[in-house]
C-alpha positions as CSV (number, residue, x, y, z in Angstrom):
1,M,111.8,51.1,81.3
2,R,110.4,50.1,84.7
3,H,108.2,47.1,84.8
4,P,105.9,45.7,87.6
5,P,106.8,42.1,88.7
6,Y,104.6,40.4,86.1
7,H,106.0,37.0,87.0
8,L,104.9,37.4,90.7
9,R,101.2,38.2,90.1
10,P,99.2,35.2,91.1
11,N,96.0,36.1,89.2
12,K,97.9,37.1,86.1
13,A,99.6,33.7,86.3
14,V,96.2,32.0,86.4
15,D,95.3,34.0,83.3
16,R,98.5,32.8,81.5
17,L,97.8,29.2,82.3
18,A,94.2,29.5,81.2
19,L,95.5,30.7,77.8
20,V,97.8,27.7,77.6
21,E,94.7,25.5,78.3
22,A,92.8,27.3,75.6
23,V,95.7,26.8,73.1
24,R,95.8,23.1,73.9
25,R,92.1,22.9,73.0
26,L,93.0,24.2,69.6
27,E,94.4,20.7,68.9
28,K,90.8,19.5,68.6
29,L,90.6,21.8,65.5
30,D,94.1,21.6,64.0
31,D,97.7,20.6,64.7
32,L,99.5,23.3,66.8
33,V,102.4,23.3,64.4
34,N,100.2,25.2,62.0
35,Y,100.0,28.2,64.5
36,T,102.2,31.1,65.3
37,Y,101.9,32.9,68.6
38,Y,102.3,36.7,68.8
39,G,102.5,38.5,72.1
40,F,103.9,41.4,74.1
41,G,106.4,39.3,76.1
42,G,107.6,41.9,78.5
43,P,111.1,41.6,80.0
44,Y,110.7,38.0,81.3
45,L,108.8,36.4,78.3
46,E,106.7,34.4,80.8
47,D,103.9,33.5,78.3
48,F,106.5,32.4,75.7
49,R,108.3,30.2,78.3
50,L,105.1,28.5,79.2
51,L,104.1,27.9,75.6
52,Y,107.6,26.6,74.8
53,D,107.3,24.1,77.7
54,L,103.7,23.1,77.4
55,C,102.8,23.6,73.7
56,P,105.9,22.6,71.8
57,G,105.6,23.1,68.0
58,V,104.0,26.5,68.2
59,A,106.3,29.1,66.5
60,M,106.4,32.4,68.5
61,V,107.0,36.1,67.9
62,S,107.5,38.7,70.6
63,I,106.7,42.4,69.7
64,E,108.4,44.9,72.0
65,R,108.7,48.7,71.4
66,D,111.3,49.5,74.1
67,E,114.9,48.9,73.3
68,E,116.1,48.2,76.8
69,T,113.2,45.8,77.4
70,Y,114.2,44.1,74.2
71,K,117.7,43.6,75.6
72,R,116.2,42.0,78.7
73,Q,114.2,39.7,76.5
74,E,117.4,38.6,74.7
75,F,118.8,37.7,78.2
76,H,115.6,35.8,79.3
77,R,115.0,34.0,75.9
78,P,113.7,30.5,76.7
79,C,114.6,29.0,73.4
80,G,116.5,29.5,70.1
81,S,115.7,32.0,67.4
82,D,114.2,29.2,65.2
83,T,111.3,28.9,67.6
84,L,111.1,32.5,69.0
85,R,111.7,35.6,67.0
86,L,112.1,38.9,68.9
87,E,110.9,42.1,67.2
88,T,111.5,45.7,68.3
89,M,108.7,47.9,67.0
90,E,105.4,49.5,67.9
91,F,102.5,47.1,67.6
92,G,100.7,49.5,65.3
93,S,103.6,49.2,62.8
94,F,103.7,45.5,63.2
95,L,100.0,45.2,62.6
96,A,100.1,47.4,59.5
97,Q,102.6,45.0,57.8
98,Y,101.1,41.7,59.2
99,E,99.8,39.4,56.6
100,A,98.3,36.0,57.7
101,Q,98.9,34.3,54.3
102,D,96.5,31.6,55.4
103,R,98.7,30.7,58.4
104,K,96.7,30.5,61.6
105,S,97.8,32.8,64.5
106,I,97.4,33.1,68.2
107,F,97.6,36.8,69.4
108,W,97.6,38.2,72.9
109,L,97.1,41.9,72.9
110,D,98.2,42.3,76.5
111,Y,97.5,46.0,77.1
112,T,98.1,47.7,80.5
113,G,95.8,50.7,79.7
114,L,92.4,51.5,78.3
115,E,92.4,53.5,75.1
116,Y,90.1,53.6,72.0
117,C,93.0,52.8,69.8
118,Q,93.2,49.3,71.4
119,F,89.7,48.6,70.2
120,E,90.8,49.7,66.8
121,D,93.8,47.3,66.9
122,F,91.4,44.5,67.9
123,M,89.0,45.2,65.1
124,T,91.9,45.5,62.5
125,L,93.4,42.2,63.7
126,L,90.1,40.4,63.5
127,G,89.9,41.5,59.9
128,K,93.4,40.2,59.1
129,V,93.9,36.8,60.8
130,A,93.2,33.6,59.0
131,A,90.1,31.5,59.9
132,G,90.8,29.3,62.9
133,S,93.0,31.9,64.6
134,M,92.8,32.8,68.3
135,V,92.8,36.4,69.6
136,K,93.1,37.3,73.3
137,I,92.9,40.9,74.5
138,T,93.6,42.3,77.9
139,L,92.5,45.8,79.1
140,R,92.7,47.9,82.2
141,A,89.4,47.8,84.1
142,E,89.5,50.5,86.8
143,P,86.1,52.2,87.3
144,Q,87.6,54.8,89.6
145,D,89.5,56.2,86.6
146,Y,86.2,57.6,85.4
147,I,84.5,58.7,88.6
148,D,83.1,62.1,87.8
149,R,84.4,61.6,84.2
150,S,81.5,59.8,82.6
151,E,81.1,62.3,79.8
152,E,84.7,61.8,78.9
153,F,84.3,58.0,78.9
154,R,81.3,58.2,76.6
155,R,83.1,60.6,74.2
156,R,86.1,58.4,73.9
157,F,84.4,55.1,73.6
158,E,80.9,55.8,72.2
159,A,81.6,54.0,68.9
160,V,81.9,50.7,70.8
161,M,79.6,51.2,73.7
162,P,76.5,48.9,73.8
163,D,74.6,52.0,75.1
164,P,76.4,55.2,74.2
165,S,74.2,57.2,76.6
166,A,75.0,55.1,79.7
167,D,77.4,56.1,82.5
168,P,80.3,53.6,83.2
169,P,79.6,51.4,86.3
170,V,81.4,52.2,89.5
171,R,81.7,48.5,90.6
172,F,84.7,46.6,89.3
173,R,83.0,43.5,87.9
174,D,80.2,45.6,86.3
175,F,82.9,47.8,84.7
176,A,84.7,44.7,83.4
177,T,81.4,43.4,82.0
178,L,80.9,46.7,80.2
179,L,84.4,46.4,78.6
180,Q,83.5,42.9,77.5
181,G,80.3,44.2,75.9
182,M,82.4,46.9,74.2
183,L,84.7,44.2,72.8
184,Q,81.6,42.3,71.6
185,V,80.4,45.5,69.7
186,A,83.9,45.9,68.3
187,A,84.0,42.2,67.1
188,Q,80.6,42.6,65.4
189,N,81.7,45.8,63.7
190,A,84.9,44.1,62.4
191,L,83.0,40.9,61.3
192,P,79.4,41.8,60.7
193,G,76.7,39.2,60.0
194,A,77.1,39.4,56.3
195,F,80.8,38.3,56.5
196,P,81.7,34.6,56.2
197,L,83.9,34.9,59.4
198,M,82.8,35.6,63.0
199,F,84.4,36.0,66.4
200,Q,83.5,33.2,68.8
201,P,84.4,33.9,72.5
202,V,85.8,31.0,74.4
203,S,86.7,32.5,77.8
204,S,86.8,35.8,79.8
205,F,88.2,36.7,83.2
206,C,88.4,39.7,85.4
207,Y,90.9,40.1,88.2
208,S,93.2,42.4,90.1
209,D,96.8,42.1,91.2
210,G,96.8,45.8,92.2
211,T,95.2,46.9,89.0
212,G,91.8,45.8,87.6
213,I,91.9,43.7,84.5
214,L,89.5,42.4,81.9
215,T,90.7,39.7,79.5
216,L,88.8,38.0,76.7
217,T,89.8,35.2,74.4
218,G,88.0,34.0,71.3
219,L,88.4,32.4,67.9
220,V,87.9,33.9,64.4
221,C,86.1,31.1,62.5
222,R,83.9,30.5,59.6
223,R,80.2,30.8,60.5
224,D,79.6,27.3,59.2
225,E,82.3,26.1,61.6
226,E,80.8,27.7,64.7
227,A,79.3,24.5,66.1
228,R,82.6,22.7,65.7
229,V,84.6,25.5,67.5
230,R,82.0,25.6,70.4
231,K,82.3,21.8,70.7
232,A,86.1,22.0,71.1
233,F,85.6,24.3,74.2
234,Q,82.3,23.1,75.6
235,G,83.9,20.7,78.1
236,W,86.2,23.3,79.6
237,Q,85.3,24.4,83.1
238,F,86.1,28.0,82.3
239,A,84.5,28.3,78.9
240,N,82.4,31.4,78.1
241,L,80.8,30.7,74.8
242,N,77.9,33.1,75.0
243,W,79.3,36.5,76.1
244,T,78.2,35.9,79.7
245,R,79.8,37.9,82.6
246,P,83.5,37.4,82.9
247,R,84.6,35.0,85.5
248,R,86.3,36.6,88.6
249,V,89.8,35.3,89.4
250,D,90.9,36.1,93.0
251,V,93.1,33.3,94.2
252,P,94.5,33.4,97.7
253,V,98.2,33.4,98.6
254,L,98.8,30.2,100.4
255,S,102.0,28.7,101.8
256,T,103.4,25.5,100.2
257,K,102.5,23.7,103.5
258,E,98.9,24.9,103.3
259,R,98.5,23.9,99.7
260,L,99.9,20.4,100.4
261,H,97.4,20.1,103.3
262,L,94.5,21.0,101.1
263,Q,95.5,18.8,98.2
264,S,93.8,15.7,99.4
265,R,90.5,17.5,99.6
266,L,90.7,18.5,95.9
267,P,88.9,18.5,93.6
268,C,85.7,19.4,95.4
269,S,82.8,21.1,93.8
270,R,80.1,21.3,96.5
271,G,80.7,23.6,99.4
272,A,84.4,23.9,98.4
273,G,85.1,27.1,100.4
274,R,83.6,25.7,103.6
275,T,85.3,22.3,103.2
276,L,88.8,23.9,102.7
277,R,88.3,26.4,105.6
278,Q,87.4,23.6,107.9
279,A,90.4,21.6,106.7
280,L,92.7,24.5,107.6
281,G,91.0,25.3,110.8
282,Y,91.6,29.1,110.7
283,L,90.8,32.1,108.6
284,I,93.0,33.4,105.8
285,D,91.1,36.6,105.2
286,D,89.1,39.2,107.2
287,D,86.2,37.0,108.1
288,Q,84.6,33.6,107.4
289,R,82.7,34.7,104.3
290,S,85.7,36.2,102.6
291,T,87.9,33.3,103.6
292,E,85.5,30.8,102.1
293,S,85.2,32.9,99.0
294,K,89.0,32.9,98.6
295,L,89.2,29.2,99.2
296,K,86.4,28.5,96.7
297,Q,88.6,30.4,94.2
298,Y,91.5,28.2,95.1
299,A,89.4,25.0,94.6
300,E,88.4,26.2,91.1
301,F,91.8,27.4,90.0
302,H,94.3,25.3,92.0
303,R,95.6,23.6,88.8
304,Y,96.4,27.0,87.4
305,S,97.6,28.6,90.6
306,P,101.4,29.2,90.6
307,Y,104.0,28.4,93.3
308,F,106.3,31.2,94.3
309,I,109.3,29.9,96.2
310,R,112.0,31.8,97.9
311,A,115.5,30.7,96.7
312,V,118.9,31.7,98.1
313,P,121.5,31.9,95.3
């Protein structure tokens, strides 16, 4: 199976590191040794490598349907089988047999497409995980997929659309916001108000590394624990606790020399884009406005922004 270079996508890398930060904040609620992480690791197991390095103690399970990708995972395994278990099966089959048994989980449903069955997986999972579990879901957010196909979109997704009669937006961030609203409907359908459990969002991002993406992270918690969960994430700069619009991630590609030059100006919160543009003394995008927008993004996400270094073997 051919794979895009997931490990070389800067905005996706920010998303991964934001997940690690969210997982670390779970320590305010429980010891991380009580959690198991489940994800679609892809050939390089990047998220598993990060969790192994930065969140030791979390047991991990990779779920992969393609046999050849599974073989690449064996080659790229960052740790032993006692910490990371590799499974080869369809996620639907895994989900059908998954039983929480009161053990807390961290799931990343890292989809590359947009299908109604993915909302069904999300709803089923919310109904299965133990209280205190974290669930992250990533969906394709490409509004041009549905230009002149609004009726098809409504027919496929009407069960989770906030307004089943509305046309899907044509602008990227508006479309990503619609998908987040659809996930909110799905969460409410899975865990309605009469249930003792609820889904509390903690972050959401939208970005593009060639393909538009919406990603949402939240916790399944007891309703009487809602205030405690919100408190654990309230101090986080990137928290989204009230289903507000997803935060846009659009970090610039900077050389190592440029990043080192800007480092002494960080952190800066007021006029960050202008401050960093003046520090560089030149534009890194089409015009001053877009340059300052990119550099503002860098100021916000520089701690999560990856280094890509050319190495000669």
